[in-house]
All heavy atoms as a GROMACS GRO file, in nm:
protein
  592
    1MET      N    1   0.083  -0.120  -0.004
    1MET     CA    2  -0.001   0.000  -0.003
    1MET      C    3   0.088   0.126   0.000
    1MET      O    4   0.048   0.229  -0.057
    1MET     CB    5  -0.094  -0.009   0.114
    1MET     CG    6  -0.179   0.117   0.141
    1MET     SD    7  -0.321   0.102   0.023
    1MET     CE    8  -0.406   0.258   0.052
    2ALA      N    9   0.207   0.117   0.058
    2ALA     CA   10   0.292   0.238   0.064
    2ALA      C   11   0.327   0.285  -0.074
    2ALA      O   12   0.329   0.398  -0.103
    2ALA     CB   13   0.415   0.207   0.145
    3ALA      N   14   0.360   0.187  -0.159
    3ALA     CA   15   0.397   0.219  -0.295
    3ALA      C   16   0.273   0.277  -0.373
    3ALA      O   17   0.284   0.367  -0.455
    3ALA     CB   18   0.457   0.098  -0.372
    4GLU      N   19   0.154   0.228  -0.342
    4GLU     CA   20   0.032   0.279  -0.406
    4GLU      C   21   0.011   0.417  -0.361
    4GLU      O   22  -0.039   0.499  -0.440
    4GLU     CB   23  -0.084   0.198  -0.364
    4GLU     CG   24  -0.088   0.058  -0.428
    4GLU     CD   25  -0.206  -0.027  -0.376
    4GLU    OE1   26  -0.306   0.030  -0.350
    4GLU    OE2   27  -0.189  -0.150  -0.365
    5ASN      N   28   0.044   0.456  -0.243
    5ASN     CA   29   0.014   0.588  -0.189
    5ASN      C   30   0.101   0.697  -0.267
    5ASN      O   31   0.057   0.812  -0.287
    5ASN     CB   32   0.049   0.601  -0.040
    5ASN     CG   33  -0.074   0.570   0.046
    5ASN    OD1   34  -0.181   0.562  -0.006
    5ASN    ND2   35  -0.048   0.548   0.172
    6ASP      N   36   0.219   0.658  -0.314
    6ASP     CA   37   0.305   0.743  -0.389
    6ASP      C   38   0.236   0.781  -0.515
    6ASP      O   39   0.249   0.896  -0.566
    6ASP     CB   40   0.437   0.682  -0.422
    6ASP     CG   41   0.516   0.653  -0.298
    6ASP    OD1   42   0.494   0.718  -0.193
    6ASP    OD2   43   0.612   0.566  -0.307
    7ASP      N   44   0.155   0.696  -0.577
    7ASP     CA   45   0.088   0.728  -0.706
    7ASP      C   46  -0.062   0.754  -0.683
    7ASP      O   47  -0.126   0.769  -0.780
    7ASP     CB   48   0.102   0.606  -0.795
    7ASP     CG   49   0.252   0.581  -0.837
    7ASP    OD1   50   0.325   0.673  -0.848
    7ASP    OD2   51   0.285   0.465  -0.849
    8ALA      N   52  -0.106   0.760  -0.558
    8ALA     CA   53  -0.246   0.768  -0.527
    8ALA      C   54  -0.286   0.912  -0.571
    8ALA      O   55  -0.226   1.011  -0.566
    8ALA     CB   56  -0.270   0.748  -0.377
    9LYS      N   57  -0.416   0.915  -0.614
    9LYS     CA   58  -0.487   1.035  -0.650
    9LYS      C   59  -0.488   1.127  -0.527
    9LYS      O   60  -0.527   1.080  -0.425
    9LYS     CB   61  -0.627   1.001  -0.706
    9LYS     CG   62  -0.700   1.115  -0.778
    9LYS     CD   63  -0.826   1.050  -0.838
    9LYS     CE   64  -0.896   1.141  -0.930
    9LYS     NZ   65  -1.023   1.083  -0.974
   10PRO      N   66  -0.472   1.257  -0.543
   10PRO     CA   67  -0.489   1.345  -0.432
   10PRO      C   68  -0.630   1.334  -0.364
   10PRO      O   69  -0.728   1.325  -0.439
   10PRO     CB   70  -0.468   1.486  -0.488
   10PRO     CG   71  -0.388   1.462  -0.613
   10PRO     CD   72  -0.431   1.334  -0.665
   11ILE      N   73  -0.633   1.336  -0.238
   11ILE     CA   74  -0.759   1.320  -0.162
   11ILE      C   75  -0.862   1.422  -0.206
   11ILE      O   76  -0.984   1.399  -0.219
   11ILE     CB   77  -0.737   1.317  -0.015
   11ILE    CG1   78  -0.664   1.183   0.023
   11ILE    CG2   79  -0.871   1.330   0.065
   11ILE    CD1   80  -0.618   1.181   0.164
   12SER      N   81  -0.816   1.548  -0.231
   12SER     CA   82  -0.905   1.655  -0.274
   12SER      C   83  -0.975   1.629  -0.406
   12SER      O   84  -1.074   1.690  -0.425
   12SER     CB   85  -0.825   1.786  -0.275
   12SER     OG   86  -0.729   1.782  -0.377
   13GLU      N   87  -0.923   1.537  -0.479
   13GLU     CA   88  -0.981   1.504  -0.609
   13GLU      C   89  -1.079   1.383  -0.609
   13GLU      O   90  -1.135   1.342  -0.706
   13GLU     CB   91  -0.872   1.486  -0.723
   13GLU     CG   92  -0.792   1.601  -0.743
   13GLU     CD   93  -0.679   1.577  -0.845
   13GLU    OE1   94  -0.688   1.472  -0.915
   13GLU    OE2   95  -0.595   1.664  -0.861
   14LEU      N   96  -1.085   1.314  -0.491
   14LEU     CA   97  -1.161   1.197  -0.478
   14LEU      C   98  -1.307   1.227  -0.446
   14LEU      O   99  -1.343   1.316  -0.366
   14LEU     CB  100  -1.109   1.110  -0.361
   14LEU     CG  101  -0.970   1.052  -0.381
   14LEU    CD1  102  -0.930   0.980  -0.258
   14LEU    CD2  103  -0.961   0.967  -0.506
   15GLY      N  104  -1.400   1.155  -0.506
   15GLY     CA  105  -1.542   1.162  -0.472
   15GLY      C  106  -1.568   1.087  -0.354
   15GLY      O  107  -1.479   1.017  -0.291
   16TYR      N  108  -1.685   1.095  -0.294
   16TYR     CA  109  -1.723   1.036  -0.168
   16TYR      C  110  -1.697   0.889  -0.175
   16TYR      O  111  -1.633   0.825  -0.084
   16TYR     CB  112  -1.871   1.064  -0.127
   16TYR     CG  113  -1.912   0.991  -0.012
   16TYR    CD1  114  -1.871   1.036   0.125
   16TYR    CD2  115  -1.987   0.876  -0.022
   16TYR    CE1  116  -1.914   0.956   0.228
   16TYR    CE2  117  -2.028   0.801   0.091
   16TYR     CZ  118  -1.989   0.842   0.213
   16TYR     OH  119  -2.024   0.771   0.321
   17GLU      N  120  -1.750   0.824  -0.275
   17GLU     CA  121  -1.741   0.672  -0.280
   17GLU      C  122  -1.591   0.627  -0.287
   17GLU      O  123  -1.558   0.531  -0.227
   17GLU     CB  124  -1.819   0.617  -0.397
   17GLU     CG  125  -1.969   0.631  -0.381
   17GLU     CD  126  -2.029   0.769  -0.419
   17GLU    OE1  127  -1.948   0.854  -0.458
   17GLU    OE2  128  -2.143   0.789  -0.397
   18GLU      N  129  -1.510   0.701  -0.365
   18GLU     CA  130  -1.370   0.665  -0.366
   18GLU      C  131  -1.297   0.683  -0.239
   18GLU      O  132  -1.218   0.604  -0.198
   18GLU     CB  133  -1.299   0.760  -0.471
   18GLU     CG  134  -1.344   0.736  -0.614
   18GLU     CD  135  -1.277   0.837  -0.708
   18GLU    OE1  136  -1.307   0.958  -0.690
   18GLU    OE2  137  -1.213   0.802  -0.802
   19CYS      N  138  -1.330   0.792  -0.166
   19CYS     CA  139  -1.276   0.813  -0.033
   19CYS      C  140  -1.319   0.701   0.061
   19CYS      O  141  -1.232   0.646   0.136
   19CYS     CB  142  -1.323   0.947   0.034
   19CYS     SG  143  -1.237   1.088  -0.040
   20ARG      N  144  -1.448   0.671   0.059
   20ARG     CA  145  -1.501   0.567   0.152
   20ARG      C  146  -1.434   0.434   0.123
   20ARG      O  147  -1.396   0.367   0.227
   20ARG     CB  148  -1.658   0.556   0.127
   20ARG     CG  149  -1.722   0.453   0.220
   20ARG     CD  150  -1.851   0.405   0.160
   20ARG     NE  151  -1.842   0.355   0.028
   20ARG     CZ  152  -1.927   0.366  -0.060
   20ARG    NH1  153  -2.039   0.423  -0.052
   20ARG    NH2  154  -1.902   0.309  -0.185
   21ASP      N  155  -1.426   0.399  -0.006
   21ASP     CA  156  -1.369   0.265  -0.042
   21ASP      C  157  -1.220   0.260   0.005
   21ASP      O  158  -1.174   0.163   0.050
   21ASP     CB  159  -1.390   0.234  -0.185
   21ASP     CG  160  -1.532   0.225  -0.223
   21ASP    OD1  161  -1.619   0.199  -0.133
   21ASP    OD2  162  -1.557   0.220  -0.345
   22GLU      N  163  -1.150   0.367  -0.016
   22GLU     CA  164  -1.007   0.362   0.015
   22GLU      C  165  -0.992   0.360   0.165
   22GLU      O  166  -0.905   0.290   0.224
   22GLU     CB  167  -0.931   0.485  -0.042
   22GLU     CG  168  -0.779   0.477  -0.016
   22GLU     CD  169  -0.701   0.586  -0.081
   22GLU    OE1  170  -0.745   0.647  -0.177
   22GLU    OE2  171  -0.588   0.606  -0.028
   23LEU      N  172  -1.082   0.426   0.244
   23LEU     CA  173  -1.075   0.434   0.382
   23LEU      C  174  -1.103   0.288   0.431
   23LEU      O  175  -1.033   0.245   0.533
   23LEU     CB  176  -1.176   0.535   0.442
   23LEU     CG  177  -1.186   0.546   0.593
   23LEU    CD1  178  -1.050   0.581   0.649
   23LEU    CD2  179  -1.292   0.653   0.629
   24ILE      N  180  -1.193   0.218   0.377
   24ILE     CA  181  -1.220   0.080   0.412
   24ILE      C  182  -1.092  -0.003   0.399
   24ILE      O  183  -1.056  -0.085   0.484
   24ILE     CB  184  -1.339   0.024   0.331
   24ILE    CG1  185  -1.468   0.083   0.377
   24ILE    CG2  186  -1.346  -0.127   0.345
   24ILE    CD1  187  -1.588   0.063   0.290
   25ASP      N  188  -1.024   0.016   0.285
   25ASP     CA  189  -0.898  -0.054   0.265
   25ASP      C  190  -0.798  -0.020   0.365
   25ASP      O  191  -0.721  -0.108   0.414
   25ASP     CB  192  -0.843  -0.023   0.121
   25ASP     CG  193  -0.931  -0.087   0.004
   25ASP    OD1  194  -1.009  -0.179   0.034
   25ASP    OD2  195  -0.921  -0.037  -0.104
   26VAL      N  196  -0.778   0.106   0.398
   26VAL     CA  197  -0.685   0.149   0.497
   26VAL      C  198  -0.715   0.078   0.629
   26VAL      O  199  -0.624   0.024   0.695
   26VAL     CB  200  -0.687   0.301   0.514
   26VAL    CG1  201  -0.610   0.347   0.640
   26VAL    CG2  202  -0.628   0.367   0.389
   27VAL      N  203  -0.838   0.076   0.670
   27VAL     CA  204  -0.871   0.014   0.804
   27VAL      C  205  -0.843  -0.132   0.791
   27VAL      O  206  -0.785  -0.191   0.891
   27VAL     CB  207  -1.022   0.038   0.835
   27VAL    CG1  208  -1.064  -0.044   0.949
   27VAL    CG2  209  -1.046   0.186   0.863
   28ARG      N  210  -0.879  -0.202   0.684
   28ARG     CA  211  -0.849  -0.342   0.670
   28ARG      C  212  -0.699  -0.369   0.681
   28ARG      O  213  -0.657  -0.463   0.752
   28ARG     CB  214  -0.902  -0.395   0.536
   28ARG     CG  215  -0.884  -0.539   0.515
   28ARG     CD  216  -0.929  -0.583   0.370
   28ARG     NE  217  -0.885  -0.502   0.265
   28ARG     CZ  218  -0.765  -0.499   0.209
   28ARG    NH1  219  -0.676  -0.594   0.252
   28ARG    NH2  220  -0.722  -0.424   0.116
   29LEU      N  221  -0.617  -0.295   0.617
   29LEU     CA  222  -0.472  -0.313   0.624
   29LEU      C  223  -0.419  -0.290   0.757
   29LEU      O  224  -0.330  -0.368   0.807
   29LEU     CB  225  -0.402  -0.218   0.524
   29LEU     CG  226  -0.420  -0.255   0.374
   29LEU    CD1  227  -0.374  -0.142   0.286
   29LEU    CD2  228  -0.344  -0.384   0.338
   30LEU      N  229  -0.470  -0.189   0.824
   30LEU     CA  230  -0.422  -0.166   0.966
   30LEU      C  231  -0.458  -0.274   1.059
   30LEU      O  232  -0.388  -0.313   1.148
   30LEU     CB  233  -0.471  -0.027   1.008
   30LEU     CG  234  -0.411   0.097   0.952
   30LEU    CD1  235  -0.482   0.228   0.995
   30LEU    CD2  236  -0.262   0.109   0.989
   31GLU      N  237  -0.587  -0.326   1.044
   31GLU     CA  238  -0.626  -0.431   1.125
   31GLU      C  239  -0.557  -0.566   1.102
   31GLU      O  240  -0.534  -0.643   1.193
   31GLU     CB  241  -0.778  -0.459   1.105
   31GLU     CG  242  -0.872  -0.350   1.165
   31GLU     CD  243  -1.012  -0.368   1.140
   31GLU    OE1  244  -1.051  -0.440   1.044
   31GLU    OE2  245  -1.094  -0.308   1.213
   32GLN      N  246  -0.509  -0.589   0.979
   32GLN     CA  247  -0.431  -0.706   0.946
   32GLN      C  248  -0.297  -0.710   1.023
   32GLN      O  249  -0.243  -0.809   1.058
   32GLN     CB  250  -0.406  -0.717   0.795
   32GLN     CG  251  -0.526  -0.756   0.718
   32GLN     CD  252  -0.493  -0.760   0.570
   32GLN    OE1  253  -0.389  -0.720   0.523
   32GLN    NE2  254  -0.587  -0.822   0.490
   33GLY      N  255  -0.236  -0.590   1.037
   33GLY     CA  256  -0.115  -0.578   1.105
   33GLY      C  257  -0.003  -0.621   1.014
   33GLY      O  258  -0.017  -0.636   0.891
   34GLY      N  259   0.116  -0.648   1.073
   34GLY     CA  260   0.221  -0.686   0.994
   34GLY      C  261   0.303  -0.574   0.920
   34GLY      O  262   0.400  -0.600   0.853
   35LEU      N  263   0.264  -0.456   0.945
   35LEU     CA  264   0.326  -0.337   0.874
   35LEU      C  265   0.430  -0.279   0.972
   35LEU      O  266   0.416  -0.296   1.093
   35LEU     CB  267   0.224  -0.232   0.838
   35LEU     CG  268   0.108  -0.271   0.747
   35LEU    CD1  269   0.005  -0.162   0.739
   35LEU    CD2  270   0.164  -0.300   0.609
   36SER      N  271   0.525  -0.212   0.909
   36SER     CA  272   0.628  -0.139   1.002
   36SER      C  273   0.551  -0.022   1.062
   36SER      O  274   0.445   0.017   1.022
   36SER     CB  275   0.740  -0.093   0.912
   36SER     OG  276   0.698   0.020   0.832
   37LEU      N  277   0.615   0.036   1.164
   37LEU     CA  278   0.557   0.146   1.234
   37LEU      C  279   0.534   0.263   1.135
   37LEU      O  280   0.429   0.333   1.129
   37LEU     CB  281   0.645   0.190   1.349
   37LEU     CG  282   0.598   0.314   1.424
   37LEU    CD1  283   0.460   0.299   1.488
   37LEU    CD2  284   0.702   0.352   1.531
   38GLU      N  285   0.638   0.288   1.047
   38GLU     CA  286   0.633   0.398   0.956
   38GLU      C  287   0.518   0.376   0.853
   38GLU      O  288   0.439   0.466   0.822
   38GLU     CB  289   0.769   0.413   0.882
   38GLU     CG  290   0.773   0.535   0.794
   38GLU     CD  291   0.763   0.670   0.882
   38GLU    OE1  292   0.812   0.664   0.992
   38GLU    OE2  293   0.704   0.761   0.832
   39GLU      N  294   0.500   0.255   0.810
   39GLU     CA  295   0.390   0.222   0.714
   39GLU      C  296   0.252   0.237   0.784
   39GLU      O  297   0.164   0.297   0.724
   39GLU     CB  298   0.400   0.078   0.660
   39GLU     CG  299   0.521   0.061   0.565
   39GLU     CD  300   0.541  -0.088   0.529
   39GLU    OE1  301   0.527  -0.176   0.621
   39GLU    OE2  302   0.570  -0.114   0.418
   40SER      N  303   0.245   0.196   0.907
   40SER     CA  304   0.120   0.210   0.985
   40SER      C  305   0.086   0.357   1.001
   40SER      O  306  -0.033   0.394   0.988
   40SER     CB  307   0.137   0.136   1.116
   40SER     OG  308   0.144  -0.003   1.100
   41LEU      N  309   0.183   0.437   1.036
   41LEU     CA  310   0.162   0.576   1.063
   41LEU      C  311   0.117   0.643   0.934
   41LEU      O  312   0.028   0.733   0.935
   41LEU     CB  313   0.280   0.644   1.118
   41LEU     CG  314   0.311   0.614   1.265
   41LEU    CD1  315   0.448   0.676   1.307
   41LEU    CD2  316   0.202   0.665   1.357
   42ALA      N  317   0.181   0.607   0.820
   42ALA     CA  318   0.140   0.672   0.692
   42ALA      C  319  -0.001   0.638   0.656
   42ALA      O  320  -0.071   0.715   0.606
   42ALA     CB  321   0.243   0.633   0.582
   43LEU      N  322  -0.038   0.511   0.683
   43LEU     CA  323  -0.166   0.465   0.648
   43LEU      C  324  -0.268   0.536   0.736
   43LEU      O  325  -0.376   0.579   0.696
   43LEU     CB  326  -0.184   0.318   0.674
   43LEU     CG  327  -0.152   0.228   0.548
   43LEU    CD1  328  -0.161   0.081   0.585
   43LEU    CD2  329  -0.252   0.253   0.433
   44TRP      N  330  -0.238   0.542   0.866
   44TRP     CA  331  -0.323   0.615   0.966
   44TRP      C  332  -0.348   0.757   0.917
   44TRP      O  333  -0.459   0.803   0.920
   44TRP     CB  334  -0.263   0.603   1.106
   44TRP     CG  335  -0.349   0.681   1.203
   44TRP    CD1  336  -0.336   0.807   1.245
   44TRP    CD2  337  -0.453   0.618   1.283
   44TRP    NE1  338  -0.437   0.835   1.339
   44TRP    CE2  339  -0.512   0.724   1.363
   44TRP    CE3  340  -0.516   0.496   1.287
   44TRP    CZ2  341  -0.617   0.697   1.447
   44TRP    CZ3  342  -0.619   0.474   1.373
   44TRP    CH2  343  -0.664   0.572   1.452
   45GLU      N  344  -0.240   0.825   0.884
   45GLU     CA  345  -0.252   0.960   0.841
   45GLU      C  346  -0.342   0.981   0.719
   45GLU      O  347  -0.426   1.070   0.711
   45GLU     CB  348  -0.115   1.027   0.816
   45GLU     CG  349  -0.037   1.046   0.941
   45GLU     CD  350   0.109   1.078   0.923
   45GLU    OE1  351   0.162   1.065   0.801
   45GLU    OE2  352   0.178   1.117   1.022
   46ARG      N  353  -0.324   0.890   0.619
   46ARG     CA  354  -0.406   0.898   0.498
   46ARG      C  355  -0.550   0.867   0.542
   46ARG      O  356  -0.646   0.931   0.488
   46ARG     CB  357  -0.365   0.799   0.399
   46ARG     CG  358  -0.442   0.801   0.268
   46ARG     CD  359  -0.357   0.800   0.148
   46ARG     NE  360  -0.447   0.794   0.028
   46ARG     CZ  361  -0.451   0.891  -0.060
   46ARG    NH1  362  -0.386   1.008  -0.039
   46ARG    NH2  363  -0.524   0.884  -0.171
   47GLY      N  364  -0.569   0.770   0.624
   47GLY     CA  365  -0.709   0.737   0.674
   47GLY      C  366  -0.775   0.856   0.741
   47GLY      O  367  -0.895   0.879   0.716
   48GLU      N  368  -0.699   0.933   0.822
   48GLU     CA  369  -0.761   1.048   0.886
   48GLU      C  370  -0.804   1.160   0.779
   48GLU      O  371  -0.908   1.213   0.786
   48GLU     CB  372  -0.659   1.110   0.978
   48GLU     CG  373  -0.636   1.030   1.105
   48GLU     CD  374  -0.764   1.038   1.203
   48GLU    OE1  375  -0.831   1.142   1.204
   48GLU    OE2  376  -0.777   0.937   1.273
   49LYS      N  377  -0.723   1.170   0.684
   49LYS     CA  378  -0.752   1.269   0.572
   49LYS      C  379  -0.869   1.222   0.491
   49LYS      O  380  -0.952   1.299   0.447
   49LYS     CB  381  -0.631   1.289   0.487
   49LYS     CG  382  -0.516   1.363   0.552
   49LYS     CD  383  -0.396   1.374   0.468
   49LYS     CE  384  -0.279   1.435   0.547
   49LYS     NZ  385  -0.151   1.435   0.469
   50LEU      N  386  -0.874   1.085   0.473
   50LEU     CA  387  -0.989   1.032   0.392
   50LEU      C  388  -1.114   1.048   0.470
   50LEU      O  389  -1.217   1.084   0.416
   50LEU     CB  390  -0.970   0.887   0.360
   50LEU     CG  391  -0.857   0.857   0.253
   50LEU    CD1  392  -0.816   0.712   0.256
   50LEU    CD2  393  -0.912   0.891   0.115
   51ALA      N  394  -1.119   1.027   0.602
   51ALA     CA  395  -1.234   1.036   0.684
   51ALA      C  396  -1.277   1.188   0.686
   51ALA      O  397  -1.408   1.213   0.670
   51ALA     CB  398  -1.200   0.991   0.829
   52LYS      N  399  -1.190   1.271   0.692
   52LYS     CA  400  -1.225   1.414   0.693
   52LYS      C  401  -1.290   1.458   0.554
   52LYS      O  402  -1.387   1.528   0.553
   52LYS     CB  403  -1.099   1.507   0.715
   52LYS     CG  404  -1.127   1.655   0.720
   52LYS     CD  405  -1.009   1.732   0.747
   52LYS     CE  406  -1.046   1.883   0.746
   52LYS     NZ  407  -0.929   1.969   0.757
   53ARG      N  408  -1.239   1.407   0.448
   53ARG     CA  409  -1.288   1.434   0.318
   53ARG      C  410  -1.430   1.375   0.302
   53ARG      O  411  -1.524   1.439   0.241
   53ARG     CB  412  -1.200   1.385   0.205
   53ARG     CG  413  -1.240   1.421   0.065
   53ARG     CD  414  -1.226   1.572   0.053
   53ARG     NE  415  -1.267   1.598  -0.090
   53ARG     CZ  416  -1.339   1.707  -0.124
   53ARG    NH1  417  -1.378   1.795  -0.042
   53ARG    NH2  418  -1.377   1.720  -0.249
   54CYS      N  419  -1.451   1.260   0.355
   54CYS     CA  420  -1.590   1.200   0.360
   54CYS      C  421  -1.683   1.291   0.435
   54CYS      O  422  -1.795   1.308   0.386
   54CYS     CB  423  -1.586   1.059   0.419
   54CYS     SG  424  -1.515   0.930   0.312
   55GLU      N  425  -1.642   1.338   0.547
   55GLU     CA  426  -1.725   1.422   0.627
   55GLU      C  427  -1.763   1.552   0.545
   55GLU      O  428  -1.868   1.607   0.551
   55GLU     CB  429  -1.658   1.461   0.758
   55GLU     CG  430  -1.653   1.348   0.850
   55GLU     CD  431  -1.571   1.375   0.980
   55GLU    OE1  432  -1.535   1.496   1.001
   55GLU    OE2  433  -1.551   1.284   1.054
   56GLU      N  434  -1.659   1.606   0.474
   56GLU     CA  435  -1.683   1.725   0.395
   56GLU      C  436  -1.793   1.697   0.276
   56GLU      O  437  -1.876   1.781   0.254
   56GLU     CB  438  -1.553   1.776   0.327
   56GLU     CG  439  -1.453   1.832   0.428
   56GLU     CD  440  -1.320   1.852   0.375
   56GLU    OE1  441  -1.292   1.816   0.244
   56GLU    OE2  442  -1.230   1.905   0.441
   57HIS      N  443  -1.778   1.587   0.224
   57HIS     CA  444  -1.877   1.540   0.116
   57HIS      C  445  -2.009   1.524   0.175
   57HIS      O  446  -2.112   1.578   0.113
   57HIS     CB  447  -1.835   1.410   0.051
   57HIS     CG  448  -1.732   1.419  -0.055
   57HIS    ND1  449  -1.756   1.486  -0.175
   57HIS    CD2  450  -1.605   1.370  -0.058
   57HIS    CE1  451  -1.644   1.479  -0.252
   57HIS    NE2  452  -1.550   1.410  -0.178
   58LEU      N  453  -2.018   1.465   0.287
   58LEU     CA  454  -2.153   1.448   0.357
   58LEU      C  455  -2.214   1.587   0.396
   58LEU      O  456  -2.332   1.604   0.388
   58LEU     CB  457  -2.145   1.355   0.474
   58LEU     CG  458  -2.117   1.214   0.434
   58LEU    CD1  459  -2.089   1.127   0.560
   58LEU    CD2  460  -2.228   1.152   0.352
   59ALA      N  461  -2.131   1.671   0.447
   59ALA     CA  462  -2.174   1.808   0.488
   59ALA      C  463  -2.231   1.882   0.369
   59ALA      O  464  -2.336   1.952   0.379
   59ALA     CB  465  -2.067   1.887   0.556
   60GLY      N  466  -2.162   1.873   0.258
   60GLY     CA  467  -2.208   1.935   0.133
   60GLY      C  468  -2.336   1.882   0.089
   60GLY      O  469  -2.435   1.960   0.050
   61ALA      N  470  -2.355   1.750   0.097
   61ALA     CA  471  -2.479   1.686   0.054
   61ALA      C  472  -2.595   1.732   0.145
   61ALA      O  473  -2.704   1.761   0.100
   61ALA     CB  474  -2.467   1.537   0.057
   62ARG      N  475  -2.564   1.734   0.274
   62ARG     CA  476  -2.664   1.776   0.374
   62ARG      C  477  -2.708   1.919   0.348
   62ARG      O  478  -2.830   1.949   0.348
   62ARG     CB  479  -2.604   1.766   0.514
   62ARG     CG  480  -2.698   1.793   0.626
   62ARG     CD  481  -2.636   1.775   0.767
   62ARG     NE  482  -2.580   1.638   0.781
   62ARG     CZ  483  -2.453   1.618   0.795
   62ARG    NH1  484  -2.364   1.717   0.793
   62ARG    NH2  485  -2.404   1.495   0.808
   63LYS      N  486  -2.616   2.003   0.313
   63LYS     CA  487  -2.644   2.145   0.284
   63LYS      C  488  -2.732   2.155   0.158
   63LYS      O  489  -2.828   2.232   0.156
   63LYS     CB  490  -2.515   2.222   0.260
   63LYS     CG  491  -2.540   2.363   0.212
   63LYS     CD  492  -2.532   2.464   0.324
   63LYS     CE  493  -2.523   2.618   0.275
   63LYS     NZ  494  -2.655   2.661   0.225
   64ARG      N  495  -2.696   2.082   0.056
   64ARG     CA  496  -2.780   2.080  -0.063
   64ARG      C  497  -2.921   2.035  -0.038
   64ARG      O  498  -3.019   2.093  -0.091
   64ARG     CB  499  -2.728   1.988  -0.171
   64ARG     CG  500  -2.587   2.050  -0.231
   64ARG     CD  501  -2.531   1.958  -0.330
   64ARG     NE  502  -2.615   1.929  -0.440
   64ARG     CZ  503  -2.589   1.836  -0.532
   64ARG    NH1  504  -2.486   1.766  -0.529
   64ARG    NH2  505  -2.680   1.818  -0.630
   65ILE      N  506  -2.944   1.943   0.046
   65ILE     CA  507  -3.071   1.890   0.083
   65ILE      C  508  -3.149   1.997   0.162
   65ILE      O  509  -3.266   2.022   0.129
   65ILE     CB  510  -3.069   1.757   0.157
   65ILE    CG1  511  -3.016   1.642   0.070
   65ILE    CG2  512  -3.205   1.728   0.220
   65ILE    CD1  513  -2.989   1.514   0.140
   66GLU      N  514  -3.083   2.056   0.253
   66GLU     CA  515  -3.141   2.160   0.338
   66GLU      C  516  -3.184   2.282   0.250
   66GLU      O  517  -3.290   2.330   0.263
   66GLU     CB  518  -3.052   2.209   0.446
   66GLU     CG  519  -3.036   2.114   0.554
   66GLU     CD  520  -2.927   2.156   0.661
   66GLU    OE1  521  -2.857   2.260   0.632
   66GLU    OE2  522  -2.916   2.088   0.760
   67ASP      N  523  -3.099   2.316   0.158
   67ASP     CA  524  -3.130   2.424   0.065
   67ASP      C  525  -3.250   2.393  -0.022
   67ASP      O  526  -3.334   2.477  -0.045
   67ASP     CB  527  -3.012   2.466  -0.019
   67ASP     CG  528  -2.890   2.529   0.057
   67ASP    OD1  529  -2.920   2.568   0.177
   67ASP    OD2  530  -2.782   2.538   0.005
   68ALA      N  531  -3.251   2.268  -0.075
   68ALA     CA  532  -3.357   2.227  -0.162
   68ALA      C  533  -3.490   2.222  -0.089
   68ALA      O  534  -3.594   2.254  -0.149
   68ALA     CB  535  -3.329   2.089  -0.218
   69LEU      N  536  -3.493   2.186   0.044
   69LEU     CA  537  -3.611   2.178   0.122
   69LEU      C  538  -3.643   2.313   0.187
   69LEU      O  539  -3.751   2.326   0.245
   69LEU     CB  540  -3.594   2.075   0.228
   69LEU     CG  541  -3.583   1.923   0.177
   69LEU    CD1  542  -3.552   1.835   0.292
   69LEU    CD2  543  -3.705   1.884   0.101
   70GLY      N  544  -3.550   2.404   0.179
   70GLY     CA  545  -3.574   2.538   0.243
   70GLY      C  546  -3.574   2.532   0.394
   70GLY      O  547  -3.647   2.604   0.459
   71THR      N  548  -3.498   2.437   0.445
   71THR     CA  549  -3.491   2.415   0.589
   71THR      C  550  -3.353   2.441   0.646
   71THR      O  551  -3.305   2.371   0.728
   71THR     CB  552  -3.536   2.272   0.629
   71THR    OG1  553  -3.442   2.183   0.568
   71THR    CG2  554  -3.681   2.247   0.588
   72GLY      N  555  -3.288   2.547   0.596
   72GLY     CA  556  -3.153   2.578   0.648
   72GLY      C  557  -3.160   2.615   0.787
   72GLY      O  558  -3.261   2.655   0.853
   73GLU      N  559  -3.040   2.609   0.862
   73GLU     CA  560  -3.030   2.636   0.995
   73GLU      C  561  -3.070   2.780   1.030
   73GLU      O  562  -3.114   2.813   1.138
   73GLU     CB  563  -2.887   2.606   1.045
   73GLU     CG  564  -2.857   2.453   1.049
   73GLU     CD  565  -2.708   2.435   1.095
   73GLU    OE1  566  -2.658   2.518   1.180
   73GLU    OE2  567  -2.656   2.334   1.054
   74ALA      N  568  -3.052   2.873   0.937
   74ALA     CA  569  -3.085   3.008   0.958
   74ALA      C  570  -3.236   3.026   0.980
   74ALA      O  571  -3.276   3.129   1.042
   74ALA     CB  572  -3.048   3.098   0.833
   75GLU      N  573  -3.317   2.931   0.940
   75GLU     CA  574  -3.460   2.941   0.957
   75GLU      C  575  -3.499   2.884   1.097
   75GLU      O  576  -3.616   2.884   1.129
   75GLU     CB  577  -3.535   2.866   0.845
   75GLU     CG  578  -3.516   2.928   0.715
   75GLU     CD  579  -3.590   2.847   0.602
   75GLU    OE1  580  -3.687   2.777   0.641
   75GLU    OE2  581  -3.544   2.852   0.490
   76GLY      N  582  -3.408   2.835   1.161
   76GLY     CA  583  -3.434   2.785   1.305
   76GLY      C  584  -3.489   2.644   1.306
   76GLY      O  585  -3.556   2.612   1.404
   77THR      N  586  -3.466   2.569   1.207
   77THR     CA  587  -3.518   2.434   1.214
   77THR      C  588  -3.412   2.333   1.242
   77THR      O  589  -3.299   2.348   1.225
   77THR     CB  590  -3.594   2.393   1.079
   77THR    OG1  591  -3.500   2.403   0.972
   77THR    CG2  592  -3.718   2.473   1.063
   0.00000   0.00000   0.00000
């Protein structure tokens, strides 16, 4: 996975599903163990960035739904 990260698409360019799928792979690899400390830390860091990007995508989707329904937080709902 470390070699894949060198050629990996920047997280900022990944869609939600791509982030989610890669995050699942990161968790699986970390749970399997057998990695060096440096490899584990690199995976952990990428996983944190992927999780944050997933949250950003979900927040954007939530905002679009609220805007479409006219139920934004500014309206007090």
